[in-house]
N, C-alpha and C positions, 0 to 999 in steps of 0.2 A: 703388561705386565703395568709399568709404571698410571699408564693414560684411561688408562679404565680404571684406575681409582679413583686419576680428578674426575676421573665422570660422574665417578659414583657420588664422589663423596660433594658436588654440585649440581649431583639433581639428590639429594639428601637437605643439600642447606633450598635450595630456589624449584623443587619439583610441584611443592603444591600448592606452593601462589602461579607457576606455569599450570598444572591445569585449571585452578580456578578460573585462569582471564581464558583460556584454551574453552571453557567452564560458559564465560559470561563473553565473550563474540558472542558462540553456538547459540547462544540466547537469542543476541539482537540482530545477529540475520536473520534466524527464524520469523522475530515476530517482525521485521520487514518486507519480506516476502509472501506478508496475506493476502490473499483475493479476497473480493465482497462476495460470498456464500447466504447474502438473507435470499439468495430471487431473481428471478427472467428481470429485468430491462420494464423488459413490459406490463408484467404485471407488480412495475410499485410507478409508474414512473405514468401519470396522467397532464395533457393539455391543455395548455393555459391558453389563458380569452387578457386577449390586447381591454384596455376601456381609452376607446376611441380619445371621450373627451377628455382626459388627467395624465392620459399616460404620454410621453415623451415619441418623438417619429424616432429616437434610434433607439428605444423600450422601442418601439412596439419592430423595428425593423428585427433585433434580438429573440422578438416571444417568438415572430415571425420563425426565424431561423429555430426554436430549439425544433418548434409544431415540426415544420419541412426533418427534425434527425427523428421525432420519431414517431409518425408516416411512412420518414423509407426505414427503419429499421422491426415495427410494429406490425408495417401490411395491414392496415382495418384490412 
């Protein structure tokens, strides 16, 4: 009986703060689990074209790699 009284007193003292902390933790977890719902990648993305007279070879390589991903996923 004494144990239940201690638990009840603890809950009265800290229950509101515990509930608030659980609500806050839940909201943080839900916010971190969002996904991109704006649409399909193939509808949003457009290929990039390099300017071979001004772009560096590394930039051109990265553009080509990016466009290969687009071609692979979207298969025109």
